[in-house]
C-alpha positions as CSV (number, residue, x, y, z in Angstrom):
1,M,163.3,-64.7,47.1
2,D,165.8,-62.2,45.8
3,D,163.1,-60.9,43.4
4,L,160.6,-60.5,46.2
5,I,163.1,-58.6,48.3
6,R,164.0,-56.4,45.2
7,E,160.3,-55.5,44.7
8,M,159.9,-54.6,48.4
9,I,163.0,-52.4,48.3
10,T,162.4,-50.8,44.9
11,P,159.0,-49.0,44.6
12,P,157.0,-49.6,41.4
13,R,157.4,-47.2,38.5
14,T,154.5,-44.9,38.2
15,G,155.5,-43.3,34.8
16,V,154.3,-44.3,31.4
17,D,156.7,-45.2,28.7
18,P,156.8,-42.7,25.8
19,A,155.3,-45.1,23.2
20,R,152.3,-45.7,25.4
21,R,151.9,-42.0,26.0
22,R,151.9,-41.4,22.2
23,R,149.2,-44.0,21.7
24,L,147.1,-42.5,24.4
25,A,147.4,-39.0,22.8
26,A,146.5,-40.3,19.4
27,T,143.4,-42.0,20.9
28,A,142.3,-38.8,22.6
29,V,142.6,-36.9,19.4
30,T,140.6,-39.5,17.5
31,V,137.8,-39.4,20.1
32,A,137.8,-35.6,20.0
33,L,137.5,-35.6,16.2
34,A,134.7,-38.2,16.4
35,A,132.9,-36.1,18.9
36,A,133.2,-33.0,16.7
37,G,131.8,-35.0,13.8
38,I,128.8,-36.1,15.8
39,T,128.1,-32.6,16.9
40,S,128.2,-31.4,13.3
41,L,125.7,-34.1,12.2
42,T,123.4,-33.2,15.1
43,T,123.3,-29.4,14.7
44,G,124.0,-29.0,10.9
45,A,120.7,-30.6,9.6
46,L,117.5,-28.6,10.6
47,F,114.0,-30.2,10.5
48,T,111.5,-27.9,8.7
49,D,107.9,-28.1,7.5
50,T,105.7,-26.0,5.2
51,E,101.9,-26.1,5.1
52,T,99.5,-24.2,2.8
53,L,96.0,-23.3,3.9
54,T,93.6,-23.3,1.0
55,G,89.9,-22.6,0.6
56,S,89.9,-18.8,1.0
57,E,87.8,-17.6,-1.9
58,F,86.5,-14.2,-2.7
59,T,83.6,-13.2,-5.1
60,T,82.0,-9.9,-5.9
61,G,78.3,-9.2,-5.6
62,T,75.9,-8.2,-8.3
63,V,73.6,-5.3,-8.9
64,Q,70.7,-6.4,-11.0
65,I,67.3,-4.7,-11.2
66,S,64.4,-6.4,-12.9
67,P,61.3,-4.3,-13.6
68,E,58.4,-6.4,-14.7
69,M,55.2,-5.0,-16.2
70,S,52.1,-6.8,-15.1
71,G,50.5,-9.0,-17.7
72,T,47.0,-7.8,-16.8
73,V,47.5,-4.2,-15.7
74,T,49.6,-2.8,-18.6
75,L,50.3,0.8,-19.3
76,G,49.0,1.7,-22.7
77,A,45.6,1.6,-24.4
78,A,44.0,2.0,-27.7
79,D,41.2,4.4,-28.6
80,M,41.6,6.5,-25.6
81,A,39.2,9.5,-25.3
82,P,39.7,12.7,-23.4
83,G,39.1,11.9,-19.7
84,D,40.4,8.3,-20.0
85,T,43.2,6.9,-17.8
86,S,45.5,3.9,-18.4
87,Y,47.0,2.0,-15.5
88,G,50.2,0.1,-15.5
89,L,51.6,-2.0,-12.6
90,V,55.3,-2.5,-12.5
91,D,57.0,-4.8,-10.0
92,V,60.6,-3.7,-9.4
93,V,62.7,-6.7,-8.3
94,N,66.2,-6.7,-6.8
95,S,67.4,-9.8,-8.5
96,G,71.1,-9.1,-7.6
97,S,73.0,-10.1,-4.5
98,L,73.6,-6.6,-3.2
99,A,71.3,-4.1,-1.6
100,Q,70.6,-1.3,-4.1
101,R,68.8,1.9,-4.8
102,Y,67.2,2.8,-8.1
103,A,65.8,5.7,-10.0
104,V,63.3,5.9,-12.8
105,S,63.5,8.0,-16.0
106,L,61.1,8.4,-18.8
107,L,61.2,9.3,-22.5
108,A,58.1,9.8,-24.7
109,T,58.0,9.8,-28.4
110,D,55.3,11.1,-30.7
111,D,54.2,8.9,-33.6
112,D,53.9,12.0,-35.6
113,P,56.1,14.9,-34.5
114,A,53.5,17.3,-36.2
115,V,50.9,16.1,-33.7
116,P,52.7,16.2,-30.3
117,L,50.3,14.2,-28.2
118,T,53.1,13.8,-25.6
119,G,52.6,17.4,-24.6
120,E,48.9,16.7,-23.7
121,L,49.3,13.6,-21.6
122,E,49.7,13.5,-17.8
123,L,51.6,10.8,-16.0
124,A,51.8,9.9,-12.3
125,A,53.6,7.2,-10.2
126,Y,52.3,5.7,-7.0
127,L,53.8,3.3,-4.5
128,T,51.1,0.6,-4.5
129,S,50.4,-2.9,-5.9
130,T,46.7,-2.0,-6.2
131,C,46.9,-0.3,-9.5
132,S,43.4,1.0,-10.3
133,A,41.3,4.1,-9.9
134,A,40.1,2.9,-6.5
135,G,43.6,1.8,-5.5
136,V,45.2,5.2,-6.1
137,A,42.2,7.5,-5.3
138,T,43.4,8.3,-1.7
139,L,47.1,8.2,-2.4
140,T,49.6,10.9,-3.1
141,P,51.8,10.3,-6.1
142,V,55.5,10.1,-5.6
143,A,56.1,11.6,-9.1
144,T,54.1,13.4,-11.7
145,F,54.5,14.9,-15.2
146,D,52.0,17.2,-17.0
147,G,53.2,16.8,-20.5
148,L,55.6,14.0,-21.2
149,P,59.3,14.8,-21.9
150,T,60.7,13.8,-25.3
151,T,64.2,13.6,-23.9
152,A,65.2,11.2,-21.1
153,T,64.2,12.9,-17.9
154,A,64.3,11.7,-14.3
155,L,60.9,10.8,-12.9
156,L,61.7,9.2,-9.6
157,G,65.1,9.8,-7.9
158,D,68.2,10.6,-9.9
159,P,70.1,8.2,-12.2
160,A,73.4,9.8,-11.3
161,T,75.6,8.0,-8.9
162,G,74.9,8.7,-5.2
163,Q,71.9,9.2,-3.1
164,D,69.3,11.7,-4.4
165,A,67.7,13.6,-1.6
166,T,65.5,15.8,-3.8
167,G,61.8,15.1,-4.5
168,G,60.9,11.5,-3.8
169,G,64.6,10.5,-3.8
170,D,66.1,7.2,-5.0
171,R,64.2,4.1,-4.0
172,F,66.0,1.6,-1.7
173,L,65.6,-2.1,-2.4
174,P,67.2,-4.7,-0.1
175,T,68.5,-7.9,-1.5
176,G,65.7,-10.1,-2.9
177,A,63.1,-7.4,-2.3
178,T,60.3,-6.3,-4.6
179,E,58.5,-2.9,-4.8
180,S,55.4,-2.2,-6.8
181,L,54.9,1.0,-8.7
182,C,51.6,2.0,-10.3
183,F,51.8,4.3,-13.3
184,T,48.8,6.2,-14.6
185,L,48.6,7.9,-18.0
186,H,45.8,10.4,-18.3
187,V,44.3,12.1,-21.4
188,P,42.9,15.4,-20.1
189,L,39.3,16.4,-20.9
190,A,40.7,19.6,-22.4
191,T,42.4,17.7,-25.2
192,T,41.2,19.1,-28.5
193,N,40.2,17.6,-31.8
194,A,43.6,18.3,-33.2
195,F,44.8,15.2,-31.4
196,Q,42.2,12.7,-32.7
197,G,43.9,9.6,-34.0
198,A,47.3,10.7,-32.6
199,G,49.7,8.3,-30.9
200,A,52.7,8.3,-28.7
201,S,55.0,5.7,-27.0
202,L,56.5,5.8,-23.5
203,E,59.8,4.3,-22.3
204,L,60.6,3.8,-18.6
205,R,64.2,3.4,-17.7
206,F,65.3,1.9,-14.3
207,D,68.9,2.7,-13.1
208,A,70.2,0.8,-10.1
209,E,73.4,1.1,-8.0
210,Q,74.9,-0.5,-4.9
211,T,74.3,1.2,-1.6
212,A,77.3,-0.4,0.1
213,N,80.2,2.2,0.3
214,N,78.1,4.6,-1.8
215,P,76.7,7.4,0.3
């Protein structure tokens, strides 16, 4: 009874003893440090990724010209007489992967420099695949020579880089295209006895270049 009366008279203590207060402070510090450690683990490690995209390949194109003399219509003949004409069909093929333009040069050589048959001969070039007297009778040649040069000389277009706008100009060939040229070599009727038994050879040179980025 006395204890009950004492509790009713004396209000309960609301303070915390010092030892308990120290324990609470230590616990609070420990929790704070633990929280700081968790934060460090969460923000200190960054997820990353690297990917490489492959398969981008680059190749260069090709410029390739392939002139092919016909096996049946071949420029050149034996025992030609004044007034005779020889016909030669050449297919000019763009066998490269790029569009191109080309020029043709020629060089003639006498078998005997003392008998310059080259100076007597006449050459013409036509754009046709029908390489015969009848096939070229109504056509205008794209290039001619009266007397063949004995040094390399442009016949059609210009072998120098860039578009040639003079004369017939360079010939344009798209990728995979073929163009036929008919060459005629004529011995004029006026050729004299001095050239009997004479001979000469003819070389045709084809120079091609890309047209892309090459005005």
